[in-house]
C-alpha positions in Angstrom: 123.1 121.0 109.4 119.6 119.7 108.7 117.8 117.0 110.7 118.3 114.3 108.1 122.0 115.1 108.1 122.2 114.8 111.9 120.4 111.4 112.0 122.9 110.1 109.1 125.9 111.4 111.3 124.5 109.5 114.3 124.3 106.4 112.2 127.8 106.8 111.4 128.7 106.9 115.0 126.7 104.1 116.7 125.9 101.6 114.0 128.0 98.4 113.4 130.4 98.4 110.4 128.1 95.7 109.1 125.1 97.8 108.9 123.6 99.5 106.0 124.1 103.3 106.4 121.3 105.4 104.9 123.9 107.6 103.0 125.2 104.4 101.5 121.9 103.1 99.9 122.1 101.9 96.5 119.3 104.3 95.8 115.9 104.3 94.1 114.7 103.2 90.6 113.8 106.8 89.9 116.0 109.5 91.5 114.5 111.9 94.0 115.5 114.8 96.0 116.3 113.9 99.6 113.9 114.5 102.3 114.9 117.5 104.8 113.9 115.5 108.0 114.0 111.8 107.1 116.5 109.4 105.9 115.8 107.3 102.7 114.8 104.2 104.9 112.7 106.4 107.2 110.9 107.8 104.1 110.4 104.2 102.7 108.9 103.2 106.1 106.3 106.0 105.9 105.5 105.4 102.4 104.6 101.8 103.3 102.5 102.7 106.3 100.6 105.2 104.4 99.8 103.0 101.5 96.5 101.5 100.6 97.9 98.1 100.5 99.1 98.3 104.1 95.6 99.4 105.3 94.0 96.3 103.5 96.1 94.0 105.7 93.8 94.6 108.7 91.1 92.5 106.8 93.2 89.7 105.4 93.5 86.4 106.9 96.6 85.4 108.8 95.5 81.6 109.6 92.0 81.5 110.6 89.6 82.5 107.8 87.8 85.8 108.5 87.9 85.4 112.3 85.1 87.0 114.1 86.9 87.2 117.5 88.7 90.6 118.4 91.9 88.8 119.4 92.8 86.6 116.4 95.7 87.8 114.4 95.2 89.3 111.0 97.9 90.0 108.4 98.3 93.5 109.7 98.8 92.6 113.4 101.2 89.7 112.1 103.1 92.5 110.2 103.4 94.8 113.3 104.6 91.9 115.4 107.3 91.1 112.9 108.3 94.6 112.8 108.6 94.8 116.5 110.7 91.7 116.9 112.9 92.8 114.0 113.4 96.1 115.4 114.6 94.6 118.7 117.1 92.4 117.2 118.4 95.1 114.8 118.8 97.6 117.8 120.6 95.0 119.9 123.1 94.2 117.1 123.7 97.8 116.0 122.2 97.4 112.7 119.9 99.8 110.9 116.6 99.7 112.7 114.8 102.0 110.0 115.7 99.8 107.1 114.7 96.7 109.1 111.4 98.2 110.1 110.6 99.3 106.5 111.4 95.8 105.2 109.2 94.2 107.9 106.3 96.6 107.3 106.3 95.9 103.6 107.0 92.1 103.5 103.4 90.9 103.2 101.8 93.7 101.2 101.3 91.3 98.2 99.6 88.6 100.4 96.2 87.3 99.1 92.9 87.2 100.9 92.2 84.0 102.9 95.9 83.5 103.9 98.1 80.9 102.4 95.1 79.1 101.0 94.5 82.1 98.7 98.2 82.0 97.6 98.1 78.4 96.8 95.0 78.6 94.8 96.4 81.6 92.6 99.7 79.7 92.3 97.8 76.9 90.8 95.4 78.8 88.4 97.8 81.5 87.2 99.7 80.3 84.3 102.8 82.2 85.7 102.4 80.9 89.3 102.1 83.2 92.2 104.2 84.0 95.2 103.4 86.5 97.8 106.9 87.8 98.3 107.2 88.6 94.7 103.6 90.1 94.6 104.8 92.3 97.7 107.5 93.6 95.4 105.1 94.1 92.7 102.9 96.1 94.9 105.7 98.7 95.9 107.2 98.8 92.3 104.0 99.0 90.3 100.6 98.5 91.8 100.3 101.1 94.5 98.7 104.0 92.8 99.7 102.7 89.5 103.2 103.9 89.9 104.7 102.2 92.8 106.3 103.7 95.9 109.8 104.1 94.4 111.5 102.5 97.5 115.2 101.9 97.9 117.0 99.0 96.6 117.7 97.5 100.2 114.1 97.7 101.2 112.9 96.1 97.9 115.6 93.5 98.2 114.6 92.5 101.8 110.8 92.4 100.8 111.2 90.0 97.9 113.8 87.8 99.6 112.0 87.5 103.1 111.0 84.0 102.4 111.8 81.2 99.7 115.1 80.0 98.5 117.1 83.2 98.3 118.3 85.5 101.1 118.5 89.2 101.4 121.7 91.0 100.7 121.6 93.0 103.8 121.8 91.7 107.5 118.7 94.0 108.2 116.7 91.9 105.5 117.8 88.8 107.0 116.7 89.8 110.4 113.2 90.3 109.0 113.1 86.8 107.3 113.9 85.2 110.8 111.5 87.6 112.6 108.8 86.6 110.5 109.2 83.0 111.5 109.4 84.0 115.3 106.2 86.0 115.1 104.1 83.5 113.2 105.2 80.4 115.0 104.2 81.9 118.4 101.0 83.8 117.5 99.8 81.0 115.4 100.0 78.7 118.3 98.3 81.3 120.5 95.4 81.8 117.9 95.2 77.9 117.6 94.7 77.5 121.3 92.2 80.4 121.3 90.3 78.6 118.5 90.3 75.2 120.2 92.5 73.6 117.5 95.4 73.1 119.9 95.8 73.0 123.7 99.1 74.0 125.5 99.5 70.6 126.4 99.6 69.4 122.8 102.8 71.2 122.2 105.7 68.6 122.3 107.7 68.8 125.5 111.0 68.5 123.5 110.4 72.0 122.2 108.8 73.4 125.2 111.8 72.3 127.2 114.0 74.5 125.1 112.0 77.4 124.1 109.6 77.8 127.1 106.1 77.2 128.2 104.6 80.6 127.5 104.5 82.6 124.3 106.2 85.5 125.8 109.1 83.4 127.0 109.3 81.6 123.7 109.6 84.7 121.9 112.1 86.0 124.3 114.2 82.9 123.9 114.1 83.0 120.2 115.0 86.7 120.1 118.0 86.3 122.4 119.1 83.2 120.3 119.3 85.5 117.2 121.2 88.0 119.0 123.7 85.6 120.5 124.0 83.5 117.4 124.7 86.4 115.0 128.1 87.4 113.9 129.2 88.1 110.3 125.7 86.7 109.3 122.4 86.7 111.0 121.7 83.2 112.7 120.1 81.5 115.7 122.1 79.3 118.2 121.7 75.9 117.0 119.7 74.3 119.9 116.9 77.0 119.7 116.9 76.9 115.9 116.3 73.2 115.9 113.4 73.6 118.4 112.0 76.3 116.3 111.9 74.3 113.2 110.3 71.4 115.1 107.8 73.6 116.5 107.1 74.8 112.9 106.7 71.3 111.6 104.2 70.6 114.5 102.1 73.6 113.4 102.0 72.4 109.8 100.8 69.1 110.8 98.4 70.2 113.3 97.2 73.7 112.2 98.1 74.8 108.8 97.3 71.4 107.2 94.6 70.4 109.8 92.4 67.6 108.5 89.4 68.6 110.6 86.5 68.4 108.4 85.0 71.7 109.5 88.2 73.5 108.9 88.7 71.9 105.6 85.0 72.7 104.5 85.7 76.6 105.1 88.9 76.4 103.2 87.2 74.8 100.3 84.7 77.5 100.2 87.6 80.1 100.1 89.2 78.0 97.3 86.1 78.1 95.4 85.8 81.9 95.7 89.4 82.5 94.5 89.1 79.9 91.6 85.6 81.5 90.5 86.8 85.0 90.5 89.9 84.2 88.8 88.3 82.4 86.0 85.9 85.1 85.5 88.3 88.1 85.6 91.0 86.4 83.6 88.3 85.6 81.0 86.9 89.1 80.8 89.3 91.9 82.3 86.7 94.5 81.4 84.9 93.3 84.7 87.8 94.7 86.8 87.5 98.4 87.5 89.4 100.6 85.2 91.7 102.0 87.9 92.8 98.4 88.9 93.4 97.5 85.3 95.4 100.7 84.7 97.4 100.1 88.0 98.6 96.8 86.7 100.3 98.5 83.7 100.2 95.3 81.5 97.8 94.0 79.0 98.3 90.5 80.2 94.8 89.4 81.4 96.2 86.7 83.6 98.4 89.2 85.5 95.7 91.7 85.8 93.3 89.2 87.2 96.0 87.8 89.8 96.8 91.6 90.8 93.1 92.4 91.4 92.4 89.3 93.3 95.5 89.4 95.4 94.9 92.9 96.5 91.5 92.0 97.9 90.7 91.7 101.5 88.6 88.7 102.7 85.3 90.4 103.2 85.9 92.4 99.8 86.5 89.1 98.0 83.2 87.6 99.4 81.4 90.7 98.4 82.6 90.6 94.9 81.7 86.9 94.6 78.2 87.4 95.9 77.7 90.4 93.4 78.9 88.2 90.5 77.7 84.7 91.3 74.8 85.0 93.9 71.3 85.9 92.5 69.5 88.9 93.9 65.8 88.7 94.7 63.9 90.6 92.1 61.6 93.4 93.5 59.4 95.5 91.5 
């Protein structure tokens, strides 16, 4: 018996009957020979972490645009925090931890530079709209290396359904959707306090009294609420869930949609960069490197432009903007 088979047997022994067993995966779009050492979900996890799209997350904004401080979150550190929270919940519920981790690591691969500002702008200027969860699926299906990663159905389903109106088919995918909220609500408060946008005393007491005064306590409370509230489905206990939603609304009012003129000025700069790049690239796709054009596997100039811009990191977007729009000093 090989290593993979031993892992698959252990899954049968200790996972819940509600878990997705690796051997029961609906498979890949292109059939492949199984790995000798890893289950299909472990293999997906490794493909994601070794992808170029995953590495680019380290230079993509989470909330604060291109922060210079070492301790602000990026899209990569957010992804790792989501994965850790999701794995803890999956392990506690005896669900498939490998499937959960793969979905968590891949859920934001399609996110734009400059955070949700970049997503909003691309959604406005692209005729087909733009949603980062759908772009994440496009990354793993098409864009990475021009052929995609050929992931399993369950991982792809969890990635595209981690946000928005639809839900993942698997409980593991649904864990990631909740873990995403748990992670960003708590670390965005932490970053906002570090950046002077909030103070701990600003957080409404009605939520603090339920969730806790410190970030680590709030995360612990929310994780336990998912573990205790889940049965046939993944859910939080009602009191904690309501407090979490209230805290999320507070963040939208005070952080995500902050009316501070200095923050608004920087966001407007980011908006102008994305708008300018999209107008230029969609008007002339020959300006996009050939490899990027070919990786999109379409002749639709609007899609090719959106693919290229969405894949940029914050500093790369600024660099390309400067190359295209900022005149250089002439030196003989």
